[in-house]
N, C-alpha and C positions, 0 to 999 in steps of 0.2 A: 419558389426558392430552389436553387441548385444544391442538392444534398452533398455535393463535393466540397462544400464549404461548411465545416462544423459550426454549431452554435458556440459562442464564446461569452455571452453575458445575458443576464435577465435584468430588465429595468422597468420601472413603472412610469406611467404618465397619469398625472392627477387631473380629474375632470369633475364637474358638478352637473348632474343630470337636470333636465327640466323639471322633474318632480322633486327636486331638492334633495335627493338621496346622494350621499357621498359615494363616489365610485372612482376606482383606479383601474386602468388597463395595464396589464403586464405584457411585455414584449420579450421575445428571444431574438437576439441579433447574431448573425454569423460574421466571420471575419472578412467577408466581402462587403459588409455594410447593409445587407438585406435584413429586414425585420419581419417577424411573424407574431401575431397575437396568440398568447398561450393561455392567459387566464385573466379574470377581472374580479374586483371586489364589489360587494353590494351591501348596503345598509338595510337590514331586514326590519320587519314591523316591530319586533321587540327590541330595537335599537342595538342589535349586535351586528358584527361584520362577518360575512362569510366570503369565501373565495371559490370561484367556479372555473372549471376548465372550459376553454373556448371550444364549442362544437366543431368549428371549422378546422382547428388545429388537430383535433382527434380524428376527424375524417381524412385529413390530408396526410397525416403521418402514422395513422393507426396500423397501416399494413407494413410499415417499416420498423417502428419502435414498439416494444411491448409496454404500452402506456398504462395498462391496468384498468381496473373497473372504477376506481375512485374518481368522482367528478366534482365533489364539493369538499372544501377543507374549512376547518373552524379557526385556523391561524395562518398568518402569513408565512411563518417558518415552515409549516407543513407544505404549503403551496410551493415555496422556493425549493424545498427538497425535491418535489416533483420536477421543477424546472432543471435542477441539477442533474436529475436522471436523464432528461432530454438532451442536455449538453453531453453527458457521458455517452449515450447511445449514438449521438451524431458523430462523435469522434470514433467510436467503435465501428460504426458502419463502414467508414472509409479506410480504417487502419488495417494493416496486414500484420500477421504474426511474425515475430523474429525467429531466427533459427537458434534455439537454445536460450538459456537464461542470460540476460544482459543487465548488469547493474553497476552502479558507480557511487562512490561516497565522496562527499565534499565537506570540508571544514568551514565553519563560520568564523571568519577572522576579523569581523567588524561588527559594530553595534548598529550599523545602518544598512538598510536594504538597498541603498543607491549603488549604481554601477557595479552590480554583482555579475560576474562572469558565469555563464552556464557551464557547459562541458567542453573543455579544450580539445578533446579528441572525439567530438560528436560523430563524425563520419566513420571513424575507425571502429568505434564501439557499437554503434547502432545501425550502421549501413544505410544511412539516409543521405539523400542528395543535399549538397551544400546549397543553402538558401540564405539570403541576407535577411529575410523576414519570414517568420512562420509562427504559428500558434501551437503550443503543447498543452497537455492536460496533466496537472498534478493532482493525485488523489490520495487522500488519507482516510481510511475507513470509508464511511458513506458520504463524504463531502468531496467536492471537486473544485479546483481553482484553474481555469484557463489562464495561461500566462503567455504574453507576447514576447518572442525572442527576436531581437534586432541586432544583426552583426554579432551574434553570440552573447549579447547582453540581455538580462532579464528586463522587461519593460512593464507594460500595463498588466495588472493582475498580480504582479510579484509583491507589491507593497501590502495588498490584502492578505496574501499567503503568509508573509513575514509577520504581520500583526496578529493574524489568527493563531499562529503557532508560537508566538512569543519568543521568537528566535533571538539569540544573543551570542556574543563571542564565546568560543569554546564548545558550542554545540556542533553536531555533525548531522548532515542529512544524507540518507541513503536513498538513491533513485533506482528503482527497479523497473526495467522496461520489458514488458511482455509483447506489446504491440507498438508500432511506430506512432509517435506523437503522444502516447499514453504512458505515464509514469506513476507507479505506486511509490509513495514516500513514507519513510519512517524517520522521526527525529530522535536522535540520541543525545542524552545529556552528557555533561563532562565526564561522568563515570561510565559512559557507554550504556547506561540503562535506557530502554525506550521510554519516551515521554508520551503519556496518554492524555487525551483531551476529552471535553464533555461530549463530543460526538462519537467517541470510541465505543465499541461494543463491550459488554461486560467481560467477556473472555479475552478481550484484547487480541482478537484474531481477525485477519482479513476474511470477509465473507465471499469475495469474488476473485481476489488477486491470486495469481498463480505464477510466482517467480520460480518455483521449483520445477526443474525439468520433468516433463511428463514422460516417464519411462515405466516399463513393466518390470517389476522386481518379483523375486520368488519368496519374499518374506510376508506377503499378504497385506502390505500397507494399503489401507483403503484409499481410493482415489480422492475422496473428499478431504482427506487429511493432508494431501500434498499441496499445502498453501504456505506462503512464506511470510514471516516477519523477521526483521533483522535488528540486532544481531542474534537474538534468540527469544523464544517464548516457550514456556511449558505450561499448558493449561492443566488445571487440576483434574479435568474430566478426561482429556485425550492423552495427556502425558507425552508430549512430543516436543523435541528441541530441534532447532534448525539454526545453522550458522553459515553466513557468508564470510569466508575467512579473512578477507582484507577490510572488513568493516572497522577494524581497530587494530591496535598493536596486539601481538600474541600474548603479552602479559595481561592486558585488559580482558581479552577473550577467555584466557585461562581462569581469571578471577570470576567472571560471570558464569562460566561453565561450572566451576566448583560450587558456587552458590546455588545454582539450579539443582545440582545433584544432591546437595545437602537438604534442600527443601523437599526433594523427591523422597529421600530416605526418611525424613520426618513424617511425610504424609502416609507412607506405607508401613511405617514402624519397623524398619530394618536398619542394621548397622553396616551393611555391605551391599554394593550393587555389582552385578556381574554383567559386563558389556560384551556382546558377541558380534563378530563379523565373520560370517561363514564358518571356517574351521579354527578360528582363534578367539580367545576370550581374555578379558582383563578384569581383575577383581579390584574394586575401588572402595575401600572401607571409610566409614565415618568414625573419627576419633575426637572425643570431647566436643561433639556437635560441629566438627569441621571435617571436610573431605580431606583425606590424606593426600598432600601435595605430591609426594614422591610417586604414589601409585597413579595419580592423574598424569604426572609428567611422563611416565612410561607409556601410557595410552597415547598422548599427543606425539611423543617421539616416534612411536611405531607408525603412526599415520603419516608423519612427514608431510603435513599440509602445505600446499603451495598457494600463492595468490590466486584468487578467483575460484579456489576449491569451495565446494558446498558440502557441509557436513550435516547429515540427517540422523538424529537419534530418536528412536521410537520405543517407548516402554509399553509393551502390550499387557504385561502383568508384572507381578512383583519380581519374578525371576527370569523374565524374557525381555531383555533390553538389547535392541539391535542397532547397529550403526552401518551406514552406507556413506561413501564419499563420492561426490561427482566432480568432474573437472569443469572448468568454466564453459565448455561447449556442451555440457549436459550428458557426458558419457561417464559411466561408472568407472572409478579408478580401480585398477587391478593391482593387488598386492601378492607377494609370493605365496601366502597361505590361502588365497581365494581360488 
């Protein structure tokens, strides 16, 4: 198989062996139509089904993909998770990194997945060659959905993505592109709160995604914290908030930002947060369990955020809350006081 063509689906073929044990062989297919055996199921002596990785697949692709040491799974879901990783790595193997963060938001304006346009300015935003037919990979946390795009319309795979995410009118999808053909997605509800699914991690953070521009800062931000969720997350452990500014209207982002700060104040048992950017700071008090809107407005007005700006707020401890703003091309925005 030519690895220039990433895997796009895993499917089983059911057989019955001569010894009457039930068996299914699972194949990975690439978008050129070639197939490879990736795993098979066996009925064991105690009448349970196990799933085993095909030795030929491990031998052929082991030097390319970090396929791990697990060779046997007790459930089909676990085995299919392994197949998803192979799909992910096959896309990753041939994709190239983009220059700076590239992301796009799209409103759901229909209750049907049919005839849904992808990105109208695909070439301009992602620097890809115009093609009438290609496969992209949509990823949400640890699950992936290869989707066929034909003449800029979502095709095969899109219905599965739609149904899995329970999309409906009024929702918004954020596409973050770090590498060509690979998109990390976040689904936002009508109130712009992220929607989490049963495959999401407990802390609701991407484990591998990196939409945040990889820059060196002098605030000591650990590299492993520079991961992105949109429009924001603040985990109780790391206390980090991140916003892509045009994920929603300024009013909605203002509301979500205030709620995150209110929860932060509650967690650390303080009534005022001091935000610092280099030589300037803002005091944002909590009054009657609400963040003071006037103080927060001063903070936003001073930053004068522009479309595609990326706002990173990191709370290292109770009195050390730092803010950095990046432009859409990943360069730190310079203010008069910096």
